[in-house]
N, C-alpha and C positions, 0 to 999 in steps of 0.2 A: 580797573586796577590802578592802584596808586604807584606813581613813579617817584623813587627817591634817587636823586642824583648824588653821586659821590665823586667829587672832583679833587684830584690832588692839587695842592697849591702850597706855595712857600709863604709862610707867615710867621710872625712871632706868636707862638701858641699861648694859650691861657697860662701855661706854666712858665712863660717867659723865655723859652728856648725856641730856636728856629726849627720848624717842622716841615717836612715835605714827604708825603706818602698819602695813601688813601686814609680815609677818616680815622683820625685819632681824637678829634673833638667834634662836638655838635656843629661847630662852625664849618666843618668840612663837608657837610651834607645838607641837602635841601629837598624838601618834599614838593613835588609838582612843578619843577622848573630848575633853572640853574643861574638865574639872574643875580643872586646874591653870592653864591660860591665862586663866581668868576671875578668878583671885585677884589682889589688889593686889601681893602678894609671894608667890612660890612657895616650897615647902619647900626646894628646892635652894639658893635665895637665902638662906634662913634658915641652912642648913647652912654656907654660905660665910661669912656674917656671924659665926657662932658658932665655927666650927672652922677657917676659912680654906681655902686651896686643898687641903691634905692631907686635910681632912675631906670635901671634895667628891670628891676622887679616890677615897677609900675607899668613899664612898657609890655613886659611879658604877660602880666595880669590882663591887660587890655587885649592883647593878641589872642590869648587862650579863650577869653570870653567871646571874642569875635568868631573864632573857629568853631566853638561849641554851639553857637546860636545862628550861624548863617545858613542860608539855603543854597548858596552857590557851590558848585562842585558836588562830589559825592560825600556821603556821611563818613566813609572810611578815610578819604583823603583829608577831610577836616579834622578828624580825630588824630591822624598821623601828624598833621601840622601842629595841633595843640600839644601833642606829645613831644614833638621836636622843640617847641618853645620851652617846655618844662625842662628838657635836657639842657638847653642853653642856660636856663636859670640855675640849674644845679651846678653847672660848670663855673658860672660866674660866682656863685656862692662859695664854692671850693676855693676859687682864686682869692676871694675876699678873706676867707679864713686863714689863708697862707700868709697874707700881708700883715 
């Protein structure tokens, strides 16, 4: 069974406002662990700040391919992780369209 951690955290959300509650964005959840959701700023957020949307898009493309082709873990967990990555990309795309 796939575990999806949903951790409340206070952060500047993708819409630029402070958020604290259970998942309102893909940044607030994690499939198969909680090592990213417990950080003040997640690696994908650093990628966005450093390389912009195209950097995030390239990173997500790589991650999705990794999850779809790897043999580690279960097929369901890998599919959930790939889906979560795409949810992140959609949110960053929406943020880019707003700016």
